[in-house]
C-alpha positions as MATLAB code, in Angstrom:
seq = 'MGTNLENIPYELRSNRRWLNYILEPRTSGGKNKIPCNSYGQKCSKVNQETWLSFEQALGHVGKNNIHGVGYCPDDDIVCIDLDQCFEDDKKLKAHARDLVDSVDGWTERSLSGRGLHIFTRLDQNIGNPKNPSLGIEVLGERMFIAMTGDVFEDGGQIPAEPVSTNALLKYITRTPQRNLDAFEAHALRESDLTLDEAREIVLTKLVPRPRRDEWIRIGMALHFQFKGTDEAFDIWHEYSRREGSGTYEGYNDVRRNWDSFKVNKKNPITFASIRYLCKEPANPELAQSANDLLQPIHYDLENIQAPDYLLEGLFPEGLASIAGERGSGKTQMIVHLACLVAHLIGTHEMRSPERRKVYYFTEHEEQVIRIMYGLSKFGGGEINSDDFEKRGLLDRPMPEVREWFKLIPTQKMTAAEIAKHVKEFGAEGVVRQGSIAIPPLLIFDTASASFNIDDENSNAEWSKFIAAVKQAARESNPSVWVVTHTSKGSQDIERVTARGASAIESDVATAAVVKREIGSNVTKMLLTKNRAQTDYNALSYTTQKHEAVLTNKTGRSCSVRFDVGTFALTTLREIKQEQVRVKEVELESKRAVQSRKLAGQVYSRIQADAEQKRFHTTETLRAQLGVQKTAMTDAVNDLVAGGYIQRRPLSHEEKEINTTGATREGLFMTSKTFDPLTFRNVPENTGTLGTTAKPE';
ca = [
     112.361 -155.921  -33.819;
     114.949 -154.157  -31.103;
     116.745 -151.257  -31.845;
     120.017 -150.294  -31.199;
     120.220 -146.917  -32.741;
     124.039 -146.409  -30.990;
     125.151 -148.334  -34.416;
     124.385 -146.087  -36.790;
     127.027 -144.761  -38.551;
     128.382 -141.618  -37.878;
     127.967 -140.098  -41.273;
     124.212 -140.977  -40.781;
     123.818 -139.342  -37.120;
     126.171 -136.362  -38.248;
     123.677 -135.194  -40.902;
     120.764 -132.787  -39.760;
     118.176 -134.907  -41.569;
     116.119 -136.472  -39.084;
     112.634 -136.991  -37.825;
     110.718 -138.959  -35.228;
     107.574 -141.112  -36.547;
     104.691 -142.778  -35.098;
     102.852 -146.070  -35.942;
      99.352 -146.104  -38.118;
      97.967 -149.512  -38.523;
      97.513 -150.788  -42.350;
      94.233 -152.491  -43.359;
      95.901 -155.057  -44.984;
      98.336 -155.823  -41.991;
     101.499 -154.419  -40.369;
     102.153 -150.657  -39.791;
     102.888 -147.654  -41.932;
     105.687 -145.525  -40.549;
     104.390 -141.982  -39.932;
     107.198 -138.915  -39.990;
     106.155 -136.905  -37.132;
     107.208 -133.648  -35.153;
     107.892 -133.613  -31.430;
     104.361 -133.491  -30.514;
     103.298 -137.005  -32.526;
     101.583 -134.574  -35.508;
     101.872 -135.634  -39.049;
     104.867 -133.787  -40.960;
     106.378 -133.338  -43.931;
     109.495 -135.657  -44.749;
     110.861 -133.257  -47.528;
     110.143 -130.055  -45.582;
     114.033 -129.112  -44.102;
     112.760 -126.617  -41.459;
     111.505 -129.492  -40.015;
     114.348 -131.554  -39.857;
     116.317 -132.275  -36.439;
     119.574 -134.108  -35.641;
     119.768 -137.068  -34.360;
     120.323 -136.227  -30.639;
     116.844 -133.968  -30.968;
     115.180 -136.786  -32.542;
     116.198 -139.554  -30.297;
     114.828 -137.447  -27.013;
     111.610 -137.134  -28.272;
     110.928 -141.199  -28.496;
     108.754 -142.461  -26.005;
     106.720 -139.064  -25.524;
     103.381 -138.693  -27.026;
     103.084 -142.156  -28.978;
     106.244 -141.228  -30.782;
     107.730 -144.718  -31.909;
     111.176 -144.131  -33.143;
     113.565 -141.901  -35.349;
     113.923 -142.011  -39.268;
     116.107 -140.539  -41.366;
     115.558 -138.530  -44.611;
     118.497 -139.754  -47.269;
     119.749 -137.927  -50.203;
     121.428 -138.524  -53.169;
     124.943 -138.879  -51.912;
     124.118 -141.783  -49.541;
     121.042 -143.552  -50.435;
     119.387 -146.608  -49.112;
     118.916 -149.976  -50.665;
     115.693 -151.081  -49.150;
     114.776 -154.943  -49.469;
     111.321 -155.786  -48.170;
     110.395 -159.125  -47.396;
     113.701 -160.914  -48.147;
     114.331 -163.857  -45.620;
     112.894 -167.500  -46.453;
     111.306 -169.385  -44.064;
     113.940 -170.700  -43.136;
     115.370 -167.403  -41.960;
     117.830 -167.320  -44.620;
     118.031 -164.636  -47.655;
     116.292 -164.772  -50.629;
     119.024 -165.241  -53.891;
     118.387 -161.737  -55.364;
     119.077 -160.154  -51.502;
     122.155 -162.660  -50.778;
     123.548 -161.052  -54.044;
     122.943 -157.616  -53.545;
     124.445 -157.541  -50.141;
     127.295 -159.415  -51.211;
     127.975 -157.429  -54.197;
     127.203 -153.760  -53.146;
     129.450 -152.556  -50.568;
     127.361 -150.555  -47.814;
     126.106 -150.661  -43.887;
     123.028 -153.009  -43.480;
     120.432 -152.984  -40.680;
     117.679 -154.532  -40.534;
     114.423 -153.036  -41.142;
     112.205 -152.657  -37.977;
     109.639 -155.828  -38.909;
     113.130 -157.547  -38.890;
     111.911 -159.633  -42.259;
     113.797 -156.798  -44.426;
     117.334 -155.088  -44.621;
     118.384 -151.652  -45.382;
     121.828 -151.142  -47.420;
     123.187 -147.631  -47.024;
     125.694 -147.019  -49.396;
     126.915 -144.413  -52.709;
     126.030 -144.861  -55.798;
     128.208 -144.119  -59.382;
     124.831 -142.855  -60.923;
     121.712 -140.836  -59.979;
     119.344 -143.221  -60.313;
     116.208 -141.914  -58.950;
     113.885 -143.886  -56.758;
     113.060 -146.724  -58.659;
     111.727 -150.114  -57.314;
     110.906 -153.429  -58.040;
     107.739 -154.570  -56.470;
     107.965 -158.372  -57.136;
     111.091 -158.785  -55.563;
     110.577 -155.763  -53.007;
     112.960 -153.779  -53.979;
     113.633 -149.875  -53.933;
     116.145 -147.321  -53.648;
     115.105 -144.777  -51.506;
     117.161 -140.996  -52.082;
     115.836 -137.571  -52.220;
     112.155 -136.786  -50.604;
     112.198 -140.393  -48.983;
     111.975 -141.548  -45.439;
     113.451 -144.736  -43.475;
     112.582 -145.796  -40.237;
     115.838 -146.819  -38.461;
     116.685 -149.398  -35.678;
     120.714 -149.505  -36.029;
     120.220 -154.028  -35.858;
     123.432 -154.550  -37.279;
     122.871 -157.115  -40.089;
     125.813 -159.828  -39.927;
     129.046 -157.719  -39.417;
     127.083 -154.433  -40.601;
     130.093 -153.176  -42.666;
     130.218 -149.297  -43.462;
     129.299 -146.789  -46.065;
     131.462 -146.817  -48.721;
     134.065 -143.301  -49.366;
     134.044 -143.452  -52.738;
     131.014 -144.393  -55.384;
     130.281 -148.173  -55.700;
     128.877 -149.734  -59.147;
     125.233 -149.562  -59.969;
     125.572 -152.868  -62.070;
     124.658 -155.503  -59.530;
     121.723 -153.345  -58.335;
     121.147 -152.738  -62.399;
     119.959 -156.511  -62.367;
     117.178 -156.197  -60.558;
     115.407 -152.502  -61.162;
     114.966 -150.324  -64.397;
     116.738 -146.709  -63.863;
     113.464 -144.063  -63.388;
     115.153 -140.844  -63.792;
     114.084 -137.727  -62.199;
     111.898 -135.133  -64.225;
     110.431 -131.735  -63.436;
     107.064 -130.705  -64.905;
     106.188 -130.067  -68.287;
     104.764 -126.965  -68.997;
     101.614 -128.269  -69.786;
     101.592 -129.472  -66.497;
     102.855 -126.613  -64.599;
     100.309 -124.202  -66.210;
      97.378 -126.581  -65.251;
      98.940 -125.638  -61.814;
      99.160 -122.562  -61.729;
      95.823 -120.005  -61.629;
      96.145 -118.474  -65.231;
      93.703 -115.646  -64.037;
      95.432 -114.349  -60.789;
      97.317 -110.586  -61.342;
     100.597 -109.523  -59.337;
      98.266 -106.635  -58.026;
      95.394 -109.383  -56.798;
      98.254 -111.496  -55.525;
      99.750 -108.598  -53.720;
      96.633 -107.721  -52.217;
      95.546 -111.067  -50.822;
      99.367 -111.363  -49.437;
     100.318 -107.828  -47.730;
      96.370 -107.124  -46.525;
      94.634 -110.714  -45.800;
      97.802 -113.172  -44.757;
      98.214 -113.303  -41.191;
     101.658 -112.870  -40.744;
     103.177 -116.210  -40.058;
     106.122 -116.597  -37.601;
     107.194 -120.324  -38.085;
     109.926 -119.919  -40.726;
     108.496 -123.525  -43.075;
     105.516 -121.674  -43.451;
     106.963 -118.471  -44.481;
     108.912 -120.833  -46.852;
     105.738 -122.178  -48.273;
     104.473 -118.710  -49.223;
     108.019 -118.063  -51.066;
     107.621 -120.876  -53.401;
     103.937 -120.837  -53.839;
     104.704 -116.919  -55.226;
     107.754 -118.297  -57.122;
     105.947 -121.074  -58.618;
     102.439 -118.828  -59.440;
     104.770 -116.165  -61.138;
     107.789 -118.213  -62.594;
     110.282 -116.646  -60.338;
     110.001 -113.016  -61.529;
     111.307 -109.968  -59.449;
     107.859 -108.668  -59.116;
     106.807 -111.504  -57.089;
     109.962 -111.486  -55.270;
     109.197 -107.985  -54.311;
     105.412 -109.220  -52.943;
     107.332 -111.887  -50.875;
     110.110 -109.276  -49.607;
     106.989 -106.544  -48.814;
     105.118 -109.307  -46.649;
     108.570 -110.737  -45.198;
     109.573 -107.351  -43.386;
     106.269 -107.131  -41.643;
     106.082 -107.733  -37.554;
     105.901 -111.615  -36.966;
     106.388 -113.038  -40.544;
     109.209 -115.553  -40.214;
     112.308 -114.672  -39.044;
     113.440 -111.911  -40.928;
     117.312 -111.578  -41.693;
     117.410 -108.704  -44.393;
     117.111 -108.611  -48.290;
     120.351 -110.995  -48.881;
     118.728 -113.876  -46.901;
     115.305 -113.476  -48.732;
     117.038 -113.116  -51.579;
     119.256 -116.116  -51.479;
     116.078 -118.339  -50.619;
     114.194 -116.759  -53.359;
     116.743 -117.908  -55.831;
     117.331 -121.307  -54.528;
     113.505 -122.251  -55.420;
     112.837 -124.176  -58.583;
     110.221 -122.759  -60.956;
     109.017 -126.161  -62.779;
     109.818 -128.520  -59.310;
     107.742 -131.614  -59.152;
     105.114 -131.613  -56.727;
     105.287 -127.833  -56.484;
     104.184 -125.366  -53.338;
     100.859 -123.531  -54.986;
      99.351 -120.198  -54.498;
      96.515 -122.598  -53.422;
      98.403 -122.913  -49.919;
      98.448 -118.774  -49.803;
      94.424 -119.106  -50.206;
      94.590 -121.925  -47.988;
      96.523 -119.936  -45.132;
      94.202 -116.843  -45.767;
      90.573 -119.210  -45.034;
      89.697 -118.126  -48.590;
      88.064 -120.275  -51.316;
      90.516 -122.249  -53.639;
      89.957 -124.620  -56.310;
      90.110 -127.811  -55.204;
      91.976 -129.051  -58.215;
      94.877 -126.575  -57.070;
      94.340 -127.361  -53.381;
      97.202 -130.583  -53.471;
      99.559 -128.878  -51.739;
      97.740 -127.369  -49.030;
      97.420 -130.454  -47.538;
     100.560 -130.155  -46.248;
     100.406 -127.373  -44.728;
      97.902 -128.553  -41.581;
      97.455 -132.479  -40.574;
      95.353 -134.036  -37.661;
      97.674 -135.430  -34.563;
      97.523 -138.753  -34.051;
      96.408 -139.745  -30.242;
      95.431 -142.149  -28.427;
      93.100 -142.135  -25.024;
      94.425 -145.310  -23.954;
      98.201 -143.920  -23.379;
      97.461 -140.392  -21.607;
     100.581 -139.259  -20.122;
     101.238 -137.733  -16.914;
     102.887 -134.177  -17.068;
     106.568 -134.521  -16.582;
     107.766 -131.403  -13.830;
     110.937 -129.605  -13.250;
     109.349 -128.583   -9.884;
     107.587 -131.178   -8.773;
     104.298 -129.611   -8.003;
     104.397 -126.221   -9.127;
     106.517 -125.986  -12.488;
     105.457 -128.412  -15.488;
     108.213 -128.804  -18.000;
     107.900 -126.231  -21.612;
     108.021 -122.827  -22.581;
     107.095 -120.345  -19.394;
     107.301 -116.859  -18.606;
     108.678 -115.206  -14.914;
     108.502 -111.273  -14.352;
     109.512 -109.352  -11.080;
     110.354 -105.804  -10.519;
     113.889 -104.686  -10.857;
     115.437 -105.219   -6.745;
     112.355 -108.088   -6.542;
     114.869 -110.341   -5.451;
     113.777 -112.690   -8.961;
     117.165 -113.921   -9.506;
     118.076 -114.910   -6.363;
     114.677 -117.089   -6.200;
     115.218 -118.525   -9.667;
     119.071 -119.320   -9.485;
     117.902 -121.511   -6.327;
     115.160 -123.034   -8.589;
     117.837 -123.811  -10.975;
     119.944 -125.479   -8.626;
     116.746 -127.701   -7.583;
     115.958 -128.606  -11.238;
     119.792 -129.761  -11.455;
     119.991 -131.560   -8.471;
     122.797 -129.575   -7.303;
     120.648 -128.836   -3.808;
     119.650 -131.889   -1.677;
     116.533 -133.496   -0.828;
     113.806 -130.769   -1.168;
     109.750 -131.557   -1.541;
     110.210 -129.404   -4.910;
     112.710 -131.297   -6.377;
     111.684 -133.690   -9.321;
     113.147 -137.131   -9.942;
     114.394 -136.142  -12.990;
     117.888 -134.315  -13.419;
     118.028 -131.683  -15.681;
     121.165 -129.503  -17.625;
     120.636 -125.981  -16.741;
     121.978 -123.351  -19.101;
     122.213 -119.896  -17.617;
     121.953 -117.073  -20.227;
     122.468 -113.621  -18.325;
     124.371 -110.461  -18.562;
     125.399 -110.652  -15.132;
     127.214 -113.581  -14.592;
     129.041 -112.162  -11.196;
     125.576 -111.981   -9.462;
     124.923 -115.751  -10.574;
     128.228 -116.460   -9.430;
     127.925 -114.362   -5.978;
     123.933 -116.576   -5.608;
     125.808 -119.618   -6.262;
     128.541 -119.059   -3.623;
     126.562 -118.197   -1.007;
     124.116 -121.448   -1.765;
     127.206 -123.433   -1.058;
     128.900 -121.475    1.750;
     126.275 -121.089    4.358;
     124.406 -124.157    5.459;
     127.590 -125.890    7.104;
     130.300 -125.812    4.101;
     132.983 -124.130    2.437;
     134.496 -123.571   -0.708;
     138.088 -124.786   -0.762;
     138.644 -126.575   -4.134;
     137.250 -128.078   -6.614;
     137.130 -131.777   -5.682;
     135.958 -130.722   -1.903;
     132.558 -132.059   -0.914;
     130.736 -129.357    0.680;
     127.987 -128.835    3.319;
     125.795 -126.110    2.333;
     122.892 -125.992    0.565;
     124.327 -126.435   -2.985;
     126.048 -129.274   -2.041;
     128.136 -130.829   -5.087;
     131.518 -130.535   -6.039;
     132.719 -127.786   -8.867;
     133.312 -130.108  -11.617;
     129.829 -131.637  -11.362;
     128.492 -127.900  -10.593;
     129.745 -126.644  -13.574;
     128.491 -129.748  -15.683;
     125.153 -129.759  -14.704;
     124.740 -126.032  -14.385;
     126.104 -123.623  -17.770;
     126.568 -120.362  -17.113;
     126.236 -118.230  -20.498;
     127.439 -114.532  -20.519;
     124.593 -113.243  -23.096;
     124.182 -110.547  -25.071;
     121.300 -108.799  -27.406;
     120.382 -111.508  -30.360;
     117.925 -111.219  -33.132;
     114.400 -114.147  -33.313;
     116.637 -116.005  -35.188;
     119.619 -116.110  -33.266;
     117.654 -116.919  -30.208;
     116.466 -120.070  -31.869;
     119.362 -120.980  -33.100;
     120.531 -121.580  -29.606;
     117.473 -122.500  -28.330;
     117.737 -125.275  -30.744;
     121.246 -126.190  -30.488;
     121.690 -126.119  -26.459;
     118.182 -127.760  -26.090;
     119.723 -130.841  -28.278;
     123.357 -130.600  -26.292;
     121.677 -130.725  -23.099;
     119.729 -133.616  -23.626;
     120.913 -136.361  -20.470;
     119.786 -139.703  -20.824;
     117.875 -141.172  -17.276;
     117.623 -145.266  -18.244;
     115.774 -145.479  -21.654;
     114.402 -141.657  -20.949;
     116.168 -138.683  -22.740;
     115.536 -135.900  -20.521;
     116.016 -132.254  -21.913;
     117.499 -129.493  -20.420;
     115.966 -126.505  -19.047;
     117.389 -123.120  -20.570;
     116.904 -119.278  -18.457;
     117.254 -116.396  -20.365;
     117.770 -113.872  -17.386;
     116.536 -111.092  -18.217;
     115.068 -111.299  -21.735;
     115.569 -107.933  -22.382;
     119.009 -108.564  -22.197;
     119.309 -111.003  -24.896;
     116.448 -110.720  -27.198;
     117.048 -107.446  -29.215;
     113.674 -105.862  -28.458;
     113.867 -101.815  -29.249;
     110.377 -101.167  -26.980;
     109.297 -104.046  -24.247;
     106.052 -102.887  -23.993;
     105.533 -103.838  -27.805;
     103.532 -106.575  -27.910;
     104.208 -106.946  -31.720;
     108.057 -107.694  -30.686;
     107.819 -109.860  -27.936;
     105.452 -111.884  -30.114;
     107.973 -112.691  -33.286;
     110.717 -113.599  -30.345;
     108.279 -115.795  -28.285;
     106.613 -117.538  -31.264;
     110.572 -117.972  -32.549;
     111.612 -119.629  -29.171;
     108.424 -121.852  -29.023;
     108.908 -122.864  -32.579;
     112.577 -124.126  -32.092;
     111.797 -125.478  -28.620;
     109.287 -128.065  -30.231;
     112.292 -129.207  -32.115;
     114.696 -130.007  -29.682;
     112.555 -129.711  -26.430;
     114.020 -128.158  -24.022;
     112.021 -126.215  -21.174;
     112.508 -122.308  -21.286;
     112.460 -119.322  -18.797;
     111.691 -116.374  -20.122;
     112.675 -113.387  -17.370;
     110.956 -110.363  -18.254;
     110.462 -106.654  -16.091;
     106.936 -106.295  -14.848;
     105.006 -102.807  -15.602;
     104.835  -99.905  -13.189;
     102.221  -99.374  -10.360;
     101.766 -102.722   -9.444;
     100.469 -103.226   -6.074;
      99.049 -106.495   -5.378;
     100.661 -109.762   -6.656;
      97.693 -110.885   -8.144;
      97.786 -107.138  -10.393;
     101.425 -107.666  -11.223;
     102.056 -107.961  -15.073;
     105.009 -108.554  -17.448;
     105.752 -106.184  -20.039;
     104.564 -107.506  -23.136;
     102.193 -109.433  -21.297;
      99.368 -110.315  -23.679;
     102.129 -111.510  -26.137;
     103.632 -113.434  -23.512;
     100.942 -115.098  -21.649;
      99.224 -115.936  -24.505;
     102.347 -118.146  -26.066;
     103.587 -120.106  -22.628;
     102.597 -122.791  -20.681;
     102.990 -121.449  -17.681;
     103.160 -117.365  -16.520;
     104.920 -116.102  -13.083;
     104.994 -113.050  -11.245;
     107.575 -112.197   -8.851;
     106.985 -109.189   -5.878;
     108.828 -108.493   -2.696;
     107.216 -105.532   -0.508;
     109.462 -102.869    0.313;
     111.415 -103.721    3.513;
     110.724 -107.116    3.336;
     112.623 -110.368    3.684;
     110.077 -112.252    1.638;
     109.593 -112.538   -2.290;
     106.499 -113.854   -3.348;
     106.119 -116.228   -6.849;
     102.290 -116.372   -7.933;
     101.671 -118.435  -11.181;
      98.876 -116.440  -12.996;
      98.580 -119.237  -15.712;
      99.468 -122.950  -15.346;
      98.314 -125.638  -17.898;
      99.197 -128.298  -15.491;
      96.703 -128.498  -12.398;
      98.637 -128.566   -9.501;
      97.978 -128.224   -5.479;
     100.204 -124.948   -5.341;
     100.346 -121.846   -7.737;
     102.526 -119.886   -5.507;
     105.871 -119.798   -3.928;
     107.507 -117.692   -0.960;
     111.074 -117.454   -0.415;
     112.241 -116.137    2.698;
     116.057 -115.007    3.053;
     118.351 -114.424    5.620;
     121.592 -112.489    5.825;
     124.792 -113.832    6.197;
     128.570 -112.623    5.771;
     131.541 -113.715    4.926;
     135.060 -112.402    4.222;
     136.616 -112.293    0.971;
     140.073 -110.760   -0.479;
     139.534 -108.434   -3.300;
     141.680 -107.962   -6.261;
     144.039 -105.966   -4.783;
     144.460 -108.738   -1.591;
     142.388 -106.571    0.796;
     139.976 -108.509    2.689;
     136.596 -107.374    2.813;
     132.780 -108.795    4.601;
     130.613 -109.618    1.866;
     126.666 -109.642    2.418;
     124.777 -112.716    1.309;
     121.019 -113.435    1.138;
     120.278 -117.310    1.355;
     116.782 -118.242    1.225;
     114.303 -121.420    2.047;
     111.311 -122.088   -0.148;
     107.448 -122.552    0.956;
     104.542 -123.579   -1.068;
     101.470 -121.639   -0.996;
      98.613 -120.638   -2.795;
      97.042 -117.340   -3.923;
      94.690 -117.439   -1.176;
      97.046 -118.251    1.403;
      98.959 -115.218    0.567;
      96.007 -112.604    0.270;
      95.177 -114.146    3.726;
      98.404 -113.189    4.781;
      98.272 -109.605    3.308;
      95.144 -109.302    5.353;
      96.742 -110.130    8.565;
      99.840 -108.088    7.733;
      97.762 -105.000    7.135;
      95.581 -105.473   10.221;
      99.024 -105.808   11.948;
      99.887 -102.829   10.388;
      96.997 -100.581   11.103;
      97.081 -101.834   14.357;
     100.695 -101.351   14.910;
     100.019  -97.397   13.564;
      96.817  -96.707   16.062;
      99.134  -97.663   18.977;
     102.077  -95.562   18.053;
      99.293  -92.505   17.586;
      97.532  -93.668   21.108;
     101.691  -93.373   22.439;
     101.825  -89.926   21.465;
      98.411  -88.788   22.157;
      98.896  -90.397   25.912;
     102.390  -88.748   25.931;
     100.839  -85.497   25.144;
      97.914  -85.603   27.803;
     100.484  -86.937   30.606;
     102.802  -83.564   30.100;
      99.577  -81.379   29.814;
      98.573  -82.634   32.802;
     101.482  -82.998   34.994;
     102.117  -78.790   33.604;
      98.986  -77.756   34.196;
      98.934  -79.322   37.936;
     102.179  -77.506   38.976;
      99.748  -74.170   38.031;
      96.875  -75.600   40.226;
      95.122  -76.188   37.144;
      93.000  -79.683   36.927;
      91.707  -81.315   33.666;
      88.715  -83.416   33.003;
      88.870  -85.718   29.507;
      86.700  -82.790   27.944;
      88.946  -79.995   29.064;
      91.872  -81.942   27.437;
      90.161  -82.734   24.146;
      89.360  -78.790   23.560;
      92.818  -77.715   24.298;
      94.480  -80.599   22.360;
      91.961  -80.728   19.376;
      91.757  -84.212   19.278;
      88.517  -86.559   18.294;
      86.282  -87.523   21.733;
      87.116  -91.573   20.922;
      90.835  -90.998   20.501;
      91.365  -89.003   23.421;
      88.925  -90.662   25.724;
      91.067  -94.176   24.587;
      94.309  -92.314   26.028;
      92.571  -91.197   29.311;
      91.795  -94.640   29.770;
      95.102  -95.954   29.039;
      96.834  -93.793   31.209;
      94.578  -94.886   34.024;
      94.669  -98.294   32.754;
      98.430  -98.093   33.149;
      98.720  -96.709   36.822;
     100.179  -92.965   35.079;
      96.889  -90.846   35.919;
      93.825  -91.283   38.725;
      90.589  -89.608   38.351;
      89.353  -88.315   41.717;
      86.860  -85.566   42.840;
      87.938  -82.187   42.897;
      88.347  -80.299   46.770;
      85.956  -77.239   47.409;
      89.756  -75.312   47.262;
      90.586  -76.920   43.968;
      87.313  -76.213   42.406;
      87.473  -72.831   43.642;
      90.626  -71.938   41.919;
      90.595  -74.266   39.037;
      90.278  -72.126   35.663;
      90.058  -75.030   33.330;
      86.079  -75.164   33.213;
      86.149  -78.569   35.443;
      84.105  -78.539   38.287;
      83.513  -81.663   39.946;
      85.833  -84.508   38.876;
      89.918  -83.829   37.774;
      92.709  -85.967   36.748;
      96.006  -85.821   38.607;
      99.471  -87.488   38.179;
     100.596  -90.565   39.956;
     103.913  -91.645   41.492;
     104.247  -93.636   38.441;
     106.924  -91.750   35.756;
     105.320  -92.335   32.017;
     107.662  -93.889   29.709;
     106.932  -93.534   26.097;
     109.008  -97.243   25.427;
     106.967  -99.032   27.668;
     103.434  -97.365   27.277;
     101.135  -99.787   25.694;
     103.533 -102.325   23.568;
     102.822 -101.924   19.822;
     102.657 -105.337   18.290;
     105.243 -105.968   15.387;
     104.911 -106.937   11.684;
     106.046 -110.827   11.877;
     103.908 -111.086    8.188;
     105.972 -114.154    6.353;
     104.721 -116.546    4.297;
     106.096 -119.816    5.388;
     103.488 -122.670    5.222;
     103.348 -125.565    3.526;
      99.568 -126.595    4.316;
      97.568 -128.294    1.614;
      94.859 -125.731    0.601;
      91.432 -126.667    1.459;
];
């Protein structure tokens, strides 16, 4: 049975009560619809922290064996599930016809095509009763429905006011919900566990849990075990304040959650869950709730998917960190790369076929605008109006640029606020290309401008924020680039590290560092970690300077400089080979300068002493100027080879008057005048990275 999810009423789509599902075969035939997260892992249908918006859930369909989307109803809008309700001639069975005609609601076919879902509001809370013989079940709170949007007959609509349950009660018996009685609750509590013992376990043995849903479960377990006492709340609050525990937003947030927990809730989270997290032995009779914490993933070796790339051959989807020194040109490079991701720049070997929206968070929005202006201005075009089709590198009209490249002025935010933005913008930025949902790219440049971190070198602080971003990205599935500064003192690019590096690199799929040598126009990016196997692990960005005349706010024309670059894929091996070559050129250049200086000194000394009838050899010059023998020999030989001086035997008269100690041969001037600018041309440093040859 096909799906037409756009037909689902807005009243359902607007609720954040959605999950994905995978299909698992039943031994009796058919398939079970298993709720799952964005990785295709089984998840709890009752844990509100895992629920998604409709758009987020839709964006995961087709990935990681995810088959479709499902809804988690509440007791306001319920679903009457009619299973196997068609006769062989495809007419509705009598009871199903009666319910469809009598109960006002919106009706869709089930995934199998042999059942119906009627979504409605009832005037009584009748729980989740069922009639197995007729295949009728009422699905409300704590249930899950795989949705199709395949409207039955005219579909109808969800009533604004509750409708009578009388027609439904003809076929089912009401089963009111109840909480645990005192005996059942006592049986699930650890009767010999004291508050002091619980405090020791939670505060000394329980590792901080950055995921908010796990943090909530810990609170629920303490609340149930100790019947919601303030002493148990104090344990949870103290645990919550530790670095890395949940997304701590203060006492009031912890208290509000604590007060919302129910003491004798059916299917409670028990202290066995905490023991499970601590990897301590738990009473098997009490461990029934712990099984919800971790579940095996569903995987299929027959349908392995290739990685999706933001930049072909280099950057895969997912969470990445990019670290660079201040002034290294990292923002220039990253903005240019982001424009490639958004298809705002024409054909390029790194441009992926999938076009994505970019959300760029920065406190220097003017800098980003200037960079984008340079990309659009230079390369053959100008910006004259919003609808002008430009001919520069960035070759799209301005309305399209603003639609695909969202520039967001940022500010310091808590981990919870960052996670909220990742979820919301991740869902908002999804675009569809055919039947495929393409999630956006979110860039925080730099993280220190957005993440409220007191110490950029603190791994603990970074860990809290990266964990929050990672968890939020799992729900809405965007790619995220976190741009950071590097530690001081790094020389070679392969030794450059980000501040808080151990916390960042351990949690990201891709880690990159950016460096530019002093005085160079080449910025290099090296991928120090990449879970996708690519031909290239480095990138060079060579810039050229351009100027444009702009008008300032006073109306005065000013010449403004712009750097616009070009990319070349490369490897660490090629970078190191280039570094060796550049160093050899630099050394040769230094030697040439030193040789030129010494040659000038030798020439001047020979010239001055010749006027005094003093004649030199290589040895007498070395003694007077105090230089090494090899250097002096090279300088003299270069002057002789250049025709500036010559060697000849001393005449008898010259021998008689010479006082330098030379007795047989001397060095004499020629008619050629010494010119330090043309003497022994110095090789220029032409070290640039620009090759795109495949690595060996």
